[in-house]
C-alpha positions in Angstrom: 8.7 22.2 120.1 7.2 18.9 122.0 8.2 15.4 121.2 5.3 14.9 118.4 7.6 17.8 116.1 10.5 16.0 117.0 10.0 12.8 115.9 8.7 14.2 112.8 11.5 16.2 112.7 14.1 13.4 113.0 11.7 11.3 110.1 12.6 14.4 107.5 15.9 14.7 108.9 16.7 10.9 107.8 14.6 11.1 104.6 17.1 14.1 103.8 19.9 12.2 104.6 22.3 10.5 102.5 25.0 9.2 105.5 23.5 8.3 107.9 26.0 7.2 111.1 24.4 6.0 114.6 26.1 6.1 117.7 24.9 4.1 120.7 24.9 3.0 124.2 23.5 0.5 126.7 20.4 2.8 126.6 19.9 1.4 123.1 19.1 -2.5 125.1 16.4 -1.5 127.7 13.9 -1.9 125.9 14.8 -5.4 125.3 15.1 -6.6 128.8 18.8 -5.7 129.1 19.9 -3.2 132.2 22.2 -0.3 131.4 25.2 0.6 134.0 24.4 4.3 135.1 21.0 4.8 135.3 19.1 5.1 138.7 17.9 1.7 137.8 21.1 0.3 135.9 23.9 -2.7 137.0 25.9 -0.3 139.3 23.4 1.4 141.2 21.8 -2.0 141.7 24.5 -4.5 142.5 24.7 -4.7 146.3 25.1 -8.5 146.7 28.5 -8.5 146.0 32.0 -6.8 148.5 33.0 -5.7 145.0 31.9 -3.0 143.1 30.7 -3.9 139.6 33.6 -1.7 138.1 36.2 -3.6 140.1 34.8 -7.0 138.6 34.9 -5.8 135.8 38.6 -5.2 135.3 41.3 -7.5 133.6 43.6 -7.4 137.2 40.2 -8.9 138.9 39.6 -11.0 136.1 42.6 -12.5 136.0 43.6 -13.1 139.9 39.3 -13.9 140.8 38.3 -15.3 137.7 35.7 -17.5 139.6 33.9 -14.4 140.6 34.1 -12.7 137.6 32.0 -15.1 135.6 29.4 -15.6 138.5 28.8 -12.0 137.5 29.5 -11.8 134.3 27.0 -15.1 133.7 24.5 -13.5 135.6 24.5 -9.5 134.8 25.7 -9.7 131.6 24.9 -12.1 129.4 21.0 -12.0 127.8 21.1 -14.7 125.5 17.3 -14.2 124.9 16.9 -10.7 124.5 15.5 -9.7 121.1 15.8 -6.2 119.0 13.8 -3.6 120.1 12.3 -1.2 117.8 15.9 1.2 117.5 17.8 -1.8 116.6 14.6 -3.0 113.9 14.8 1.1 112.4 18.8 1.3 112.0 18.4 -2.4 110.2 16.3 -1.4 107.6 17.8 2.1 107.2 20.8 0.5 106.6 19.8 -1.7 104.1 18.3 1.3 102.3 21.3 2.4 101.9 21.0 5.3 104.1 22.6 4.1 107.5 26.3 3.9 106.6 27.7 2.8 109.9 26.8 1.8 113.6 28.6 2.6 116.4 27.7 1.0 119.6 29.4 0.8 123.1 27.1 -2.3 123.7 28.1 -5.9 124.4 24.7 -7.7 123.4 24.9 -7.9 119.4 21.3 -7.2 119.1 22.3 -4.6 116.0 23.4 -8.0 114.1 20.3 -9.9 115.2 18.5 -7.4 113.5 20.4 -7.3 110.6 22.6 -4.8 110.7 26.2 -5.9 109.1 28.2 -2.7 109.3 28.4 -2.5 113.2 31.7 -1.0 115.5 31.4 -2.7 118.6 33.9 -0.6 120.6 33.3 -2.5 123.7 33.6 -6.1 122.0 30.8 -8.7 122.5 30.2 -11.2 124.4 29.2 -13.8 120.8 33.1 -13.8 121.3 35.1 -15.6 123.1 39.2 -16.8 123.1 41.4 -19.1 124.8 44.2 -17.1 126.2 46.9 -19.1 125.4 46.2 -21.1 122.1 43.2 -18.7 121.3 41.0 -20.9 120.2 37.2 -19.2 119.7 34.4 -20.3 121.5 30.8 -18.7 120.6 28.5 -17.6 123.3 26.5 -21.0 123.1 29.7 -22.4 123.9 30.1 -20.4 126.7 26.7 -21.5 128.2 27.3 -25.8 127.7 30.9 -25.6 129.6 29.2 -25.8 133.2 32.6 -25.4 135.1 32.4 -22.0 136.7 35.4 -21.1 134.9 35.3 -22.3 131.6 38.2 -23.5 130.6 39.4 -24.3 126.5 38.5 -27.7 125.5 41.8 -28.1 123.6 44.4 -26.9 125.7 43.0 -25.7 129.3 43.6 -22.2 129.3 41.2 -19.7 130.5 39.0 -18.5 128.6 38.0 -14.4 128.4 35.1 -13.2 126.8 35.9 -11.0 123.9 34.8 -7.6 125.7 36.9 -4.8 126.9 37.4 -4.7 130.5 39.2 -1.9 132.4 42.6 -2.4 132.5 41.8 -2.2 128.4 42.7 -0.8 125.9 39.9 -0.3 122.6 40.8 -1.6 119.6 42.7 1.2 117.4 41.2 -0.3 113.8 37.5 0.4 115.5 38.6 3.6 116.6 40.2 4.7 113.5 37.4 3.2 111.9 34.8 4.9 113.9 36.7 8.6 113.3 36.3 7.9 109.9 32.2 7.4 109.2 31.5 10.0 111.9 33.9 12.6 110.5 31.9 11.3 106.4 28.8 11.2 108.3 25.9 13.8 107.3 23.4 13.2 110.0 24.4 12.1 113.4 22.4 10.4 115.3 23.5 9.4 119.3 21.4 7.6 121.0 21.1 6.1 125.0 24.0 6.4 126.3 25.0 9.1 128.7 28.1 10.4 126.9 30.6 9.6 129.9 32.2 6.7 129.3 35.9 7.8 127.6 37.5 7.6 124.9 33.9 6.4 123.4 32.1 9.6 123.7 34.8 11.7 122.2 34.3 9.9 119.1 31.4 12.3 118.6 33.2 15.3 118.7 34.6 14.0 114.8 31.3 14.8 113.3 31.7 18.0 110.8 28.0 18.3 110.3 25.7 20.3 110.8 22.6 17.7 112.1 23.1 16.0 115.3 19.8 14.0 117.2 20.3 13.0 120.4 18.1 10.3 122.1 18.5 9.7 125.6 15.8 9.5 128.5 18.5 11.3 130.9 20.6 14.7 130.0 24.2 14.5 129.1 27.1 16.5 129.0 26.4 17.0 124.8 22.6 18.1 124.8 24.0 21.5 124.2 25.6 20.4 120.7 22.3 18.7 119.9 20.1 20.1 117.1 17.3 17.9 117.9 17.1 16.8 121.7 14.7 13.9 122.3 14.1 12.8 126.1 12.5 9.9 125.5 12.6 6.3 125.5 14.7 5.5 122.1 12.7 2.3 121.0 9.8 4.2 121.1 10.7 6.8 119.6 12.4 4.6 116.7 9.2 3.1 116.1 7.2 6.3 115.9 10.0 7.1 113.6 9.1 4.2 111.4 5.9 4.4 110.5 6.5 7.9 109.9 9.6 7.5 106.6 9.2 6.5 103.3 11.6 4.4 102.2 
């Protein structure tokens, strides 16, 4: 089956489904200009300027010990305030508004699903749009962080260190989000997986809770779960979803 036929099949599945859940990763946003992490063109392969590997700089210990180096990397590589939703984000928002898509479970921290109009979003790894003082818990939005000119943003109330509400290495995922994600995936009649290598755990393990028969996996590169997909489309997810959008009648 060629890509054209696969895209038509996905459109048919979407039209026939009443409880769709989307599970996505960094590849969902690459067409919006945000690099992923592990592909050949990803952030982990192209970060050569620092003496520290990205995995080290994005750890909680490193954040506490070297906040200035962390924030230099974080501001230059992790923040993309001008990025706009692509065809994947827009179709998911359309499906949610129609009542077909019940949940979007994402490993991304960019907030593009919400920018497109999705409201039922479970952010497994947090969001750059939420930041908190580690001492007094005062909230800061992304624009607040950008407005603070100091290398390390400090709380305007108490002077405490401000931490992005993103899950760093060594930190645990929010158990309430995990439990809700399991519930949604378990209930779905169609699971669409997109833009993820499915190698980051425990997030990737969540798809094992799917009990339905229709799994569509959209990813440019092979994943360890390809054999479990009833529909496998190895192409750019934004463009694929644009084509699906033109085919569905909702």
